[in-house]
MARFI-127741 format. One record per residue (C-alpha): x, y, z. Coordinates in steps of 0.25 Angstrom, whole numbers, padded with zeros to 4 digits, always signed. Example, Ala and Ser with C-alpha at 12.3 -4.5 7.8 and 13.67 -1.06 7.14 Angstrom:
// MARFI-127741
+0049-0018+0031;+0055-0004+0029;
//
This chain:
// MARFI-127741
+0001+0000-0002;+0005+0015-0002;+0006+0024+0007;-0004+0036+0003;-0001+0050+0006;-0013+0055+0018;-0017+0066+0005;-0020+0051-0003;-0028+0046+0010;-0035+0058+0011;-0039+0059-0004;-0043+0045-0001;-0051+0049+0009;-0059+0058+0003;-0063+0048-0008;-0070+0039+0001;-0085+0039+0003;-0090+0046+0016;-0093+0031+0024;-0078+0029+0022;-0073+0042+0025;-0080+0042+0037;-0072+0030+0042;-0059+0036+0037;-0062+0048+0046;-0065+0038+0058;-0053+0033+0056;-0044+0044+0058;-0052+0048+0069;-0049+0035+0076;-0034+0037+0073;-0034+0050+0080;-0041+0046+0092;-0031+0035+0093;-0018+0043+0092;-0024+0054+0100;-0032+0049+0114;-0037+0061+0120;-0033+0064+0134;-0043+0069+0145;-0040+0073+0158;-0049+0069+0169;-0053+0083+0179;-0044+0077+0188;-0031+0077+0179;-0036+0091+0174;-0036+0098+0188;-0023+0093+0190;-0018+0097+0178;-0024+0111+0179;-0018+0112+0193;-0005+0109+0189;-0004+0119+0176;-0008+0131+0186;-0001+0127+0197;+0009+0127+0187;+0008+0138+0181;+0003+0147+0192;+0007+0163+0188;+0005+0158+0172;-0008+0156+0175;-0011+0168+0184;-0005+0176+0172;-0015+0168+0161;-0026+0172+0170;-0024+0188+0171;
//
């Protein structure tokens, strides 16, 4: 199998009927979801991080609030 450029793949996708294009879109979304999982902090972790930032940068926070 000969490799294709991204442009060639995109051009091929554009020729697909809508149901097949939708499968390609779903595939790309699945790849993205696997690549960069979303991390969320719970309330406690967020509170601890915020406290650390404010404690470490008190002078900066005071200047920003003026």
